[in-house]
C-alpha positions in Angstrom: 0.0 0.0 0.0 2.8 2.5 0.7 3.8 2.4 -3.0 0.3 3.6 -3.9 0.6 6.5 -1.4 4.1 7.4 -2.6 2.9 7.3 -6.3 -0.5 8.9 -5.9 -0.5 10.1 -9.5 0.3 6.8 -11.0 -3.1 5.7 -12.3 -1.7 2.5 -13.8 -0.3 1.4 -10.5 -3.5 2.1 -8.7 -5.5 0.1 -11.3 -3.1 -2.8 -10.9 -3.4 -2.7 -7.1 -7.2 -2.6 -7.2 -7.3 -5.5 -9.6 -5.0 -7.6 -7.5 -7.1 -6.8 -4.3 -10.3 -7.7 -6.1 -8.7 -11.0 -7.3 -7.4 -11.8 -3.7 -10.9 -11.1 -2.3 -12.5 -13.4 -4.8 -10.3 -16.2 -3.6 -11.9 -16.2 -0.1 -14.9 -17.8 -1.6 -13.0 -20.6 -3.3 -12.3 -24.1 -1.9 -8.8 -24.5 -0.4 -6.4 -26.1 -2.9 -5.9 -29.8 -2.4 -3.1 -31.5 -4.3 -4.0 -34.6 -6.1 -1.6 -37.1 -7.6 -3.0 -37.9 -11.0 -0.8 -41.1 -11.2 -3.1 -42.6 -8.6 -6.0 -42.2 -11.1 -4.4 -44.6 -13.6 -5.4 -48.2 -13.3 -2.9 -50.5 -14.9 -4.4 -53.9 -15.9 -2.1 -56.8 -16.7 -4.6 -59.7 -16.5 -6.2 -60.7 -19.8 -9.6 -61.6 -18.3 -9.7 -58.3 -16.4 -9.0 -56.3 -19.6 -11.9 -58.1 -21.3 -14.2 -57.5 -18.3 -13.3 -53.8 -18.2 -14.1 -53.4 -21.9 -17.3 -55.2 -21.4 -18.3 -52.8 -18.6 -17.8 -49.9 -21.1 -20.1 -51.7 -23.6 -22.7 -52.3 -20.9 -22.7 -48.6 -20.0 -23.0 -47.6 -23.7 -26.1 -49.8 -24.1 -28.1 -47.3 -22.1 -26.1 -44.0 -22.2 -23.8 -42.1 -24.4 -20.2 -42.5 -23.3 -17.4 -40.0 -24.0 -14.2 -42.0 -24.3 -10.8 -40.4 -24.4 -8.3 -42.8 -26.1 -4.5 -42.9 -26.5 -2.0 -45.4 -27.9 1.7 -45.9 -27.4 3.2 -47.4 -30.5 6.6 -48.5 -31.8 6.6 -46.1 -34.8 5.1 -42.9 -36.0 3.4 -44.5 -39.0 1.4 -47.8 -38.9 2.1 -48.7 -42.5 5.6 -50.1 -41.8 5.7 -53.9 -41.6 6.2 -54.7 -37.9 4.4 -51.6 -36.6 2.4 -52.3 -33.5 0.4 -50.7 -30.7 2.3 -51.5 -27.5 -0.3 -50.2 -25.0 -3.8 -48.8 -25.0 -5.3 -46.4 -22.5 -8.7 -44.8 -22.2 -10.7 -42.6 -19.9 -14.5 -42.3 -19.8 -16.6 -39.4 -18.6 -18.5 -41.3 -15.9 -15.5 -41.7 -13.7 -12.2 -40.0 -13.0 -9.8 -42.8 -13.6 -7.9 -44.0 -16.7 -7.5 -47.7 -17.7 -4.2 -48.7 -19.3 -3.3 -52.1 -20.5 -0.7 -53.8 -22.8 -1.8 -55.0 -26.2 1.2 -55.9 -28.5 3.8 -55.0 -26.0 6.8 -57.3 -26.2 4.6 -60.3 -26.8 3.0 -59.9 -23.4 -0.1 -61.6 -24.6 -0.4 -64.6 -27.0 -1.7 -64.0 -30.5 -5.0 -65.6 -29.5 -5.4 -63.2 -26.5 -4.5 -60.2 -28.7 -7.2 -61.3 -31.2 -9.7 -61.4 -28.4 -8.7 -57.9 -27.1 -8.8 -56.6 -30.6 -12.4 -57.9 -31.1 -13.5 -56.3 -27.8 -11.8 -52.9 -28.5 -13.4 -52.9 -32.0 -16.8 -53.3 -30.4 -16.2 -50.5 -28.0 -15.0 -47.9 -30.5 -17.6 -48.9 -33.1 -20.5 -48.6 -30.7 -22.9 -45.9 -31.8 -23.1 -44.5 -28.2 -19.3 -44.2 -27.9 -18.1 -40.6 -28.6 -14.3 -40.8 -29.1 -11.9 -38.0 -28.2 -8.1 -37.8 -28.5 -5.2 -35.4 -28.6 -4.2 -35.5 -32.3 -7.0 -37.8 -33.2 -5.5 -38.3 -36.7 -2.8 -40.4 -35.1 -5.2 -42.6 -33.2 -7.5 -42.7 -36.2 -4.7 -44.0 -38.5 -3.4 -46.6 -36.1 -7.0 -47.8 -35.3 -7.7 -48.2 -39.0 -4.5 -50.0 -39.7 -4.0 -52.2 -36.6 -7.7 -52.8 -35.6 -9.1 -52.7 -39.1 -11.9 -50.2 -38.3 -12.5 -46.6 -37.8 -14.1 -45.3 -34.6 -17.8 -44.8 -35.1 -17.7 -41.2 -34.0 -14.8 -38.8 -33.5 -16.3 -35.9 -31.5 -13.3 -33.8 -30.4 -9.5 -33.3 -30.8 -8.0 -31.4 -27.8 -4.9 -30.6 -29.8 -6.8 -28.9 -32.6 -8.8 -26.9 -30.0 -5.6 -25.8 -28.3 -4.1 -24.6 -31.6 -7.3 -22.7 -32.4 -7.2 -21.1 -29.0 -3.5 -20.0 -29.4 -1.5 -20.5 -32.6 2.0 -20.1 -31.1 4.5 -22.8 -31.8 4.5 -25.8 -29.4 1.5 -24.5 -27.5 -0.8 -27.3 -28.5 1.3 -30.2 -27.0 -0.5 -32.2 -24.3 2.4 -32.0 -21.8 2.5 -28.2 -22.1 -1.3 -28.0 -21.9 -1.3 -30.2 -18.8 1.3 -27.9 -17.1 -0.3 -24.5 -17.9 -3.9 -25.7 -17.2 -3.5 -28.1 -14.3 0.0 -27.6 -13.0 1.2 -31.1 -13.8 4.9 -31.0 -14.7 6.1 -33.0 -17.8 5.6 -36.7 -16.9 7.4 -38.4 -19.8 10.9 -38.5 -18.4 10.8 -42.2 -17.5 9.8 -43.3 -21.0 10.7 -40.5 -23.5 14.0 -42.2 -24.5 12.1 -45.3 -25.5 9.5 -43.5 -27.6 11.8 -41.7 -30.0 13.6 -43.6 -32.8 17.3 -42.9 -32.8 17.7 -44.5 -36.2 15.3 -46.0 -38.7 11.5 -46.0 -38.2 11.1 -48.0 -35.0 11.6 -46.9 -31.4 12.4 -49.1 -28.4 9.1 -49.0 -26.7 9.4 -52.8 -25.9 12.4 -52.0 -23.7 10.5 -49.6 -21.5 9.4 -50.6 -18.0 5.8 -51.7 -18.6 4.3 -50.2 -15.4 5.9 -46.8 -16.1 4.8 -47.0 -19.8 1.2 -47.7 -18.7 1.2 -44.9 -16.1 2.5 -42.5 -18.8 -0.1 -43.8 -21.3 -2.8 -43.4 -18.6 -1.8 -39.9 -17.6 -2.2 -38.9 -21.3 -5.8 -39.9 -21.2 -6.4 -38.5 -17.7 -5.0 -35.1 -18.6 -6.6 -35.2 -22.0 -10.0 -35.7 -20.6 -9.5 -32.9 -18.1 -8.4 -30.7 -20.9 -11.4 -31.7 -23.0 -13.8 -30.8 -20.2 -12.1 -27.4 -19.7 -12.1 -26.6 -23.4 -15.8 -27.3 -23.7 -16.5 -24.1 -21.8 -14.7 -22.2 -24.6 -15.8 -24.2 -27.6 -19.4 -25.2 -26.8 -21.8 -22.7 -28.4 -24.7 -21.7 -26.3 -27.6 -19.4 -27.2 -26.1 -16.6 -25.0 -22.7 -16.9 -26.7 -23.9 -17.4 -30.2 -23.3 -13.8 -31.3 -19.9 -13.5 -29.6 -18.3 -16.9 -29.8 -17.4 -18.2 -33.2 -14.8 -20.6 -32.0 -17.1 -23.6 -32.3 -17.5 -22.8 -36.0 -13.8 -22.7 -36.4 -13.4 -26.0 -34.5 -16.0 -27.7 -36.8 -14.0 -26.6 -39.9 -10.8 -27.9 -38.4 -12.4 -31.1 -37.1 -13.9 -32.1 -40.5 -10.7 -31.0 -42.2 -8.3 -33.1 -40.1 -10.5 -36.2 -40.7 -10.4 -35.6 -44.4 -6.6 -35.2 -44.2 -6.5 -38.5 -42.3 -8.0 -40.2 -45.3 -5.4 -38.5 -47.6 -2.6 -39.6 -45.2 -3.9 -43.2 -45.1 -4.1 -43.3 -48.9 -0.5 -42.3 -49.3 1.3 -41.0 -52.4 2.3 -43.4 -55.2 6.0 -43.3 -56.0 8.2 -44.8 -58.7 10.8 -46.4 -56.5 12.9 -47.7 -59.4 13.1 -44.2 -60.9 14.4 -42.7 -57.7 16.9 -45.4 -57.2 18.3 -44.8 -60.7 18.4 -41.1 -60.2 20.1 -41.6 -56.8 22.8 -43.7 -58.5 23.3 -41.0 -61.1 23.5 -38.2 -58.5 26.0 -40.1 -56.4 28.2 -40.8 -59.4 28.2 -37.2 -60.5 28.7 -35.9 -56.9 31.7 -38.2 -56.4 33.2 -37.1 -59.7 32.9 -33.4 -58.7 34.0 -33.8 -55.1 36.8 -36.3 -55.5 38.2 -35.6 -59.0 37.1 -32.4 -60.8 37.3 -29.9 -57.9 40.5 -31.2 -56.2 42.3 -31.2 -59.6 41.1 -27.8 -60.8 43.7 -25.1 -61.4 42.2 -23.0 -58.7 42.6 -25.6 -56.0 46.1 -26.5 -57.2 47.1 -22.8 -56.8 45.5 -22.7 -53.3 47.6 -25.7 -52.2 50.8 -24.3 -53.7 50.3 -21.0 -51.9 48.8 -22.2 -48.6 50.8 -25.4 -48.4 47.8 -27.6 -47.3 45.0 -29.6 -48.8 41.9 -27.6 -49.8 38.7 -28.7 -47.9 35.7 -28.5 -50.3 33.3 -28.2 -47.4 35.1 -25.5 -45.5 33.8 -21.9 -45.9 37.0 -20.6 -44.5 39.1 -22.4 -47.2 36.6 -21.2 -49.9 36.9 -17.6 -48.8 40.7 -17.7 -48.8 40.7 -19.3 -52.2 38.4 -16.8 -53.8 39.7 -13.6 -52.2 43.3 -14.3 -51.1 44.5 -16.8 -53.8 42.5 -15.7 -56.8 42.4 -12.1 -55.6 38.8 -11.6 -56.7 37.0 -8.3 -55.6 36.4 -8.8 -51.9 32.9 -9.2 -50.6 32.5 -9.0 -46.8 29.8 -9.8 -44.3 28.7 -7.3 -41.6 31.3 -8.9 -39.4 34.1 -8.4 -42.0 34.3 -12.1 -42.9 34.6 -13.3 -46.5 31.2 -13.7 -48.1 30.7 -17.2 -49.6 26.9 -17.4 -49.6 24.9 -18.5 -52.6 24.3 -14.9 -53.8 28.0 -14.1 -53.6 29.0 -17.3 -55.4 26.4 -16.9 -58.2 28.0 -13.6 -59.1 31.4 -15.2 -59.7 31.8 -16.5 -63.3 34.6 -19.0 -63.1 34.5 -22.8 -63.8 35.5 -23.7 -60.3 32.6 -21.9 -58.7 30.2 -23.3 -61.3 31.3 -26.8 -60.4 31.0 -26.1 -56.7 27.5 -24.8 -57.1 26.5 -27.8 -59.1 28.0 -30.0 -56.4 25.9 -28.3 -53.7 22.7 -28.6 -55.8 23.3 -32.3 -56.4 24.0 -32.9 -52.7 20.8 -31.1 -51.7 18.8 -33.0 -54.3 20.2 -36.3 -53.1 20.2 -35.8 -49.4 17.1 -33.6 -48.9 14.7 -35.1 -51.4 15.6 -38.4 -53.0 17.1 -39.9 -49.9 14.0 -39.0 -47.9 11.7 -40.4 -50.5 13.6 -43.7 -50.6 13.7 -43.9 -46.8 10.0 -43.3 -46.6 8.8 -45.6 -49.4 6.6 -48.5 -48.2 5.0 -50.8 -50.7 5.3 -48.4 -53.6 3.9 -45.4 -51.6 5.0 -42.8 -49.2 2.8 -41.6 -46.4 3.4 -38.0 -45.5 1.8 -36.4 -42.4 -0.8 -33.8 -43.1 -1.5 -31.5 -40.2 -3.6 -28.5 -39.2 -1.9 -27.7 -35.8 1.5 -26.4 -36.9 1.5 -23.2 -39.0 0.7 -20.1 -37.2 -1.4 -19.0 -40.2 -3.8 -21.9 -39.5 -3.2 -23.4 -42.9 -2.5 -27.1 -43.5 1.1 -28.5 -43.6 2.8 -31.7 -44.8 6.0 -33.4 -43.6 7.7 -36.7 -43.8 
């Protein structure tokens, strides 16, 4: 209070002080904060019969009432099209209780093929039930894996909490579930025990089968617990009531994005046809030409020979320092400098230099980019004559769609 007295003419400070007092007074009416460990809300089931019974309970409930079911998978790859792709664990949370159920499915051959087939049949019944309203965080992911592994599509996708978060705030990384859990519910990132097993270091497959099963199930369950809490909170913003109809257009925006992402899920599942043989031939041509330029033509050019005579060392084709010294010290071309007084060897500077060595160097860079950035990725991603790019609506700040491998 003394700051207000000392700065009696500071209206902004007064306004801030009054607002803070008003907020503090409003807290008197609130219930005291009680900390709740969300991990205790996750029910890990390892017994086959208990899993079947649990799924049957959901079906029994859906026989009389609509059930909102939040679902999440932990998988061994990002794309289900790769031979060997599998869903390690499954978790779901329903609106009529505050717990999540998590159980292994294809995790490290935990169950026999016959048991997996039975679980698959029950899960299909659950998600295909007309009274089951399915929700997920990035439902396109669960949609794709459900269609590929379980052979069906959920009867009704009603909400995607990731899309809603992106519509609410389009900043980069805002829509992630871990971040949303932290800013909305105070739960710090809970993936430290399993994150190293969920990212592929090389190739397409991660090491989810090496994760500690209980920790993986708890992590999986926490995703659905926090996802369902986020869904309930977002409904206050995205549900259109008669009173909000003239003011709140977010529900209309969400409907556009919801329908759009399901259409893009179809596009993603269809894939893009690719002529693998053509790219293999072009890759061979590129590598041959690249090797010729890098190992023969450039090292034996008169410019490089002159550099090595004057500098007394081997010229490094990939070194910007060596390139600058060759162009401006050895060849004595008109100097072009950066703002920090270094030699300019960027693409614009090189394209203005009309000598054979630079032309060959530019060709080498173009060929390397074509080979490493494009052809290599296509060949790495091809699966059965197709590639399956991701199509998303939650990444660009402009709210447009995007595609990536």
